[in-house]
C-alpha positions in Angstrom: 39.8 -43.6 -14.3 38.0 -41.0 -16.8 38.8 -37.2 -16.2 37.2 -34.3 -16.6 37.9 -34.1 -20.4 36.6 -37.0 -20.9 33.5 -37.5 -19.1 32.9 -33.2 -20.8 33.3 -35.1 -24.2 30.7 -38.2 -23.0 28.5 -34.6 -21.9 28.6 -32.7 -24.6 27.6 -36.2 -26.9 24.3 -37.1 -24.5 23.4 -32.9 -24.6 23.5 -33.6 -28.9 22.1 -36.9 -28.7 19.4 -37.7 -25.4 18.7 -34.4 -23.9 15.0 -33.3 -25.0 13.8 -36.6 -25.6 11.5 -39.1 -23.7 12.1 -42.7 -22.5 10.2 -45.2 -23.8 11.7 -48.2 -22.3 14.1 -49.3 -20.1 16.2 -53.0 -20.3 18.7 -53.5 -16.9 20.6 -56.0 -18.2 23.6 -56.5 -14.8 22.0 -55.6 -11.3 25.7 -54.3 -10.3 24.5 -51.2 -13.5 22.1 -49.5 -11.3 23.2 -50.5 -7.6 23.1 -47.4 -6.2 19.8 -47.0 -7.3 18.3 -48.7 -4.2 15.1 -49.9 -5.1 16.7 -52.0 -8.0 16.7 -52.7 -11.7 13.1 -53.0 -12.1 12.6 -50.0 -10.1 14.8 -47.9 -12.0 13.2 -48.9 -15.2 9.7 -48.2 -14.3 10.7 -44.6 -12.3 12.3 -43.6 -15.5 9.3 -44.8 -18.0 7.5 -41.8 -20.3 10.3 -39.0 -18.6 11.5 -36.4 -20.6 15.3 -35.8 -20.3 17.0 -32.5 -19.7 20.2 -31.1 -20.8 23.1 -33.1 -19.9 25.2 -31.9 -17.1 28.5 -31.8 -14.9 30.3 -31.8 -11.7 34.1 -33.1 -12.3 34.3 -37.0 -13.1 30.4 -37.2 -12.6 27.5 -36.2 -15.1 23.6 -36.5 -15.4 20.2 -35.9 -16.8 17.9 -33.7 -15.3 14.6 -35.0 -15.7 12.1 -32.0 -16.7 9.2 -31.8 -14.3 10.4 -33.3 -12.1 13.2 -33.3 -9.4 15.1 -36.0 -9.6 18.0 -36.3 -12.2 19.6 -40.0 -13.7 23.4 -39.6 -12.1 26.2 -41.7 -14.5 29.2 -43.1 -13.2 31.7 -44.1 -15.5 33.8 -45.8 -12.7 37.1 -48.0 -15.0 35.3 -48.4 -17.9 32.2 -47.3 -18.2 31.0 -46.4 -22.1 27.3 -44.2 -22.7 26.9 -45.3 -26.2 24.4 -43.5 -28.8 23.8 -46.8 -31.1 20.9 -48.0 -34.1 17.9 -50.1 -32.8 19.9 -52.6 -34.9 23.5 -52.3 -34.0 25.1 -55.4 -32.4 24.7 -55.6 -28.8 28.1 -55.0 -27.5 29.4 -58.0 -25.3 29.4 -56.2 -22.2 25.8 -54.4 -22.6 24.2 -53.6 -19.1 21.2 -50.7 -19.8 19.3 -49.9 -22.5 17.5 -47.4 -23.2 15.2 -46.7 -26.1 12.8 -43.4 -26.9 9.5 -42.4 -27.9 10.2 -40.9 -30.7 11.0 -41.7 -34.6 15.0 -40.7 -34.2 15.9 -44.7 -34.6 19.0 -44.2 -32.3 19.0 -45.8 -28.4 21.1 -44.9 -25.2 23.8 -47.5 -24.2 25.4 -47.9 -21.0 28.2 -50.6 -21.2 30.7 -52.0 -18.7 33.8 -54.4 -19.0 34.5 -54.4 -16.0 30.9 -53.1 -13.8 32.5 -50.5 -11.4 29.9 -47.7 -12.8 26.6 -47.5 -13.0 23.3 -44.9 -13.4 21.0 -44.0 -10.7 18.5 -42.3 -10.2 19.0 -39.1 -7.5 16.6 -36.4 -5.8 18.6 -33.3 -6.8 19.5 -30.9 -4.3 17.1 -28.0 -3.2 16.5 -24.9 -5.1 19.6 -26.0 -7.5 18.5 -25.1 -11.0 20.6 -27.6 -12.9 19.6 -29.9 -10.9 22.6 -31.5 -9.1 21.5 -34.6 -8.0 22.0 -34.8 -3.8 24.2 -38.3 -4.0 27.2 -36.0 -5.0 26.6 -32.5 -3.5 29.6 -32.7 -1.6 31.7 -32.7 -5.0 33.7 -29.2 -5.3 32.9 -27.3 -8.8 35.9 -28.2 -11.7 38.7 -25.8 -12.9 36.3 -24.8 -15.8 33.2 -24.0 -14.2 32.5 -20.2 -14.0 31.6 -20.3 -10.3 35.1 -22.0 -9.0 35.9 -19.0 -6.4 39.5 -19.0 -6.7 40.5 -17.0 -3.7 38.2 -20.0 -1.7 40.8 -22.7 -3.6 44.2 -20.6 -2.1 43.2 -20.3 1.2 42.0 -24.0 1.6 45.5 -25.2 -0.3 47.6 -23.0 2.4 45.4 -24.5 5.3 45.8 -28.0 4.6 48.4 -30.2 5.6 49.1 -32.4 2.5 50.9 -32.2 -0.5 50.1 -30.4 -4.4 49.1 -33.9 -5.9 46.9 -34.8 -3.3 45.0 -31.7 -3.0 44.4 -31.7 -7.0 43.0 -35.5 -6.6 40.7 -34.0 -3.6 37.3 -34.1 -5.1 36.0 -32.0 -2.7 38.2 -29.3 -2.5 38.8 -29.4 -6.6 36.8 -31.8 -8.9 37.4 -33.1 -12.3 41.7 -33.7 -11.7 43.0 -37.4 -11.9 46.3 -39.0 -12.1 47.4 -38.1 -15.7 46.3 -34.4 -15.5 47.8 -33.3 -12.5 50.8 -34.9 -13.7 50.4 -32.3 -16.6 49.7 -29.5 -14.7 52.1 -29.7 -12.3 55.3 -30.4 -15.2 53.9 -27.4 -16.8 54.0 -25.1 -13.6 57.6 -27.0 -12.6 56.2 -27.5 -9.5 56.8 -31.6 -7.1 54.3 -33.4 -6.9 55.5 -33.7 -3.3 55.3 -29.9 -2.3 53.5 -28.9 1.2 50.6 -27.1 0.1 51.2 -24.3 3.1 54.4 -23.2 0.7 52.2 -22.0 -2.1 52.1 -18.4 -2.5 48.8 -16.3 -3.9 50.6 -15.8 -7.4 51.9 -19.3 -7.8 48.3 -21.1 -6.9 46.6 -19.4 -9.9 49.9 -20.2 -12.1 49.0 -23.3 -11.0 45.0 -23.3 -11.8 45.7 -21.7 -15.1 48.1 -24.7 -16.3 45.1 -27.5 -15.0 43.0 -25.1 -16.9 45.3 -25.2 -20.6 45.7 -28.6 -20.1 42.2 -29.5 -19.6 41.3 -27.3 -22.8 44.1 -29.0 -24.8 42.6 -32.4 -24.2 38.8 -31.1 -25.0 39.9 -29.8 -28.5 41.1 -33.4 -29.6 38.4 -35.4 -27.6 40.6 -36.6 -24.8 42.5 -39.3 -23.6 42.2 -42.6 -24.6 45.0 -45.4 -23.8 42.5 -47.8 -25.2 39.7 -48.7 -26.0 37.1 -48.6 -23.2 37.6 -44.2 -23.0 35.4 -43.6 -26.0 32.7 -40.3 -26.9 29.2 -41.8 -27.2 29.8 -42.2 -31.2 32.4 -45.0 -29.9 36.1 -42.6 -30.8 38.9 -42.1 -29.4 40.0 -39.2 -28.0 43.8 -38.2 -29.0 45.4 -36.1 -25.8 47.9 -38.9 -25.8 49.7 -38.3 -28.3 50.5 -34.6 -26.3 51.3 -35.6 -23.0 54.2 -34.2 -21.8 54.6 -36.2 -18.0 52.6 -38.8 -17.7 53.5 -42.3 -19.2 57.2 -40.3 -20.2 59.4 -42.2 -17.8 63.3 -42.4 -19.5 62.0 -40.1 -22.1 63.6 -36.0 -22.3 62.0 -34.0 -21.0 60.7 -31.4 -23.3 62.1 -28.6 -21.9 66.1 -29.8 -20.9 66.0 -33.0 -21.9 66.8 -34.6 -18.9 64.6 -38.3 -18.7 61.6 -37.8 -16.9 61.1 -40.1 -14.0 58.5 -42.5 -12.4 57.6 -42.9 -9.1 55.2 -45.0 -6.9 52.4 -42.6 -5.3 49.5 -43.8 -3.3 49.3 -47.1 -5.8 49.6 -45.4 -8.7 52.1 -43.6 -10.5 53.9 -40.0 -10.5 55.6 -38.6 -13.2 58.0 -35.6 -13.4 60.8 -33.9 -15.0 63.4 -33.8 -11.4 65.5 -31.1 -12.7 62.6 -28.9 -13.5 60.1 -29.9 -10.8 62.9 -29.7 -7.3 61.4 -32.1 -5.2 61.2 -29.6 -1.3 63.5 -29.7 0.3 62.8 -32.1 3.9 62.2 -29.9 6.8 65.2 -29.6 9.4 64.9 -31.9 12.5 63.8 -30.5 15.2 66.5 -29.5 17.9 65.7 -30.7 21.3 65.1 -28.4 23.9 67.5 -26.3 25.6 67.6 -28.0 29.8 67.5 -25.2 31.9 70.4 -24.9 33.8 69.4 -25.4 38.0 71.5 -23.4 40.7 74.0 -25.8 42.1 73.8 -25.6 45.4 77.3 -24.8 47.0 78.5 -27.2 49.7 79.7 -25.1 52.7 83.3 -25.9 53.7 84.2 -26.1 57.4 87.5 -23.2 57.9 90.5 -24.8 59.1 90.5 -24.1 62.8 94.2 -24.0 62.6 
């Protein structure tokens, strides 16, 4: 799944090449690409025609285009292989082209949604009442991401301390902090020297702030080089791949030397995924000591009266 840096790269491309343009025509070429739009493909196309796209926005792994003069937004979820590409009108269709959006101007480019595995899609949603950024109501439950200026560090720490879970599970909980996925969780935890299975309740306020700083640092570093692209599925709107995989310190480096201490990195299965860590720099938490059995109260044993001898 693309994570915050990859989605942000796409958002920036949409802001540059799509925001401010008016839709002339929409072609839905595969019904699964609009399955989250309850009205279906024809309704999706009809309701977008003639609408002008506002500034592209993002929260976590979701991005959207608010529609000007309307309380609606086009929500995009890339899924595992979704791509939003800006192509010239005459460019050959991609093999897995699902939606085509043409605009009412002379720029000569169109927006295409391409999705090999059809897990992603586009949909039209009402916006949250009073949301200045046009936040779709469908993702109102998604927490702010750590690059959002309005992200509340104190509330994040309080939530960590209250939840009976582990660090990596918390980082991947999109209702707690959004945009972090498997790759960047492993990278941030390696930088913070924290094991993925450490209980969140044991994290002090300074350590949670430090962890957030590492999350931000690794995401900003990935953004600077276009995100992480392990294959041709993760590209920007111009079809270009990112190069952050060359700078990964933890993810995918099983048996390679840790860049800090040279200890071979390890991989462990984790929630149908994998976790990569250094067994020396990221010590696993000590198992909790078994609870001692409750003390059995001593009850007074009545003494049996022994009759005195008559002799």
